[in-house]
C-alpha angles and dihedrals in degrees: 000000000000116000132171132225105185106312095333116101117213130203115215118195139164120246131178089251102046143314109282133199111209130186110234087219090064101047136055112229136161112264091234090061095059089078094056122090112198137021098221135142136198092228096058094131129046092239091060096047122110112253097257091057093045090054091054098052111130090350140128118246118200118216107210110189137143127182123233109278095030117117093243095050113124137066097270093053093044090050091052090052092046095049091046089055091050090050087056092056105272114150100203145014137231110206134179123218136025094257093053093047092049093048096046094042090061089059104042140026098210118123112280123204105203130199140165121218118209118221102258125164113253089240090062101042094095092058105033136069110239106155111089094324098170140046090238089062091048089051091054091053093048091051090049092058106264112155093200129032116218116206140171106263097177121125092256118116116267119240095243095042093247120139124245088240093058094045094051092047094050094047092051098041104034101031099029091224132135118248123231110197116210106206138172103199140035091249091055091049092050093049093048091050091050090050091056106266111159097210133027115208129184091221097129098046106126093014103085133073090255096050105025115155139167113272094248094062113105132225123305101243092181088062091046092049094050093048091049092046099047106031127067091201115098110269122209130196109224131159134042093029111146105143134060089228089064090055091051092048092051093054090047087058092052108260120164093224143337127236120210120185123150095032089061109024109028107077094178092057093044090050092048092057091055092046091051089054091064110108114248091231132027116267114246 
């Protein structure tokens, strides 16, 4: 809630650690958030969580995706990758595309986080929303059997002009699905939580104009720690995870789950890392 002490406005919000009173002069926060009183969530305890979220607690989620033109593109290949991940102990799957979700859903009952990626030129990916940017795409995923709809929750404009608030509301109320918010900054995570997202994931960190980084840079554990500390919504580490030690660190910080994609399901990228490790000249 907003309160005043003299001329200084204060923002009071609820965190998992304690209620804090912060001077707006000392923090950076999205203007839209100033009007909102408490950071709370209906799924604050495990007992209150919907079943898909309960099944993901302290688990590894495998992201099985392949772009058009890659050898593993296609539902049968994606399903093989997904089932292999489940055989290794994964508790959930993140899948792109209606066809892939439909195919894999017919072969497993684990929670599926579904998304649709729009065809966007590489040169424009830092500035445009391309992960489940519209309600129509979310509806396709729900019909295909996704338990949770992943969407871009960054501050970038959506392709159909709709607001994030409207999209989250429609997915939850009209489709009856949970919303997984892919964010790149703390402010975006806070806004998505306040707008009703069920999960906050660091998927977009390093992939927006504000946060862009080389592909070999790892996760931002300061971001993860702050989200876990100050939000009651489940927080997931996703993106730039290549080493088991990073998974361990994330759980130590309090994440709900960790998503690993390329390090498990993208053979060409895995191979490239080994090739790049070859010395440029023979050792004497």
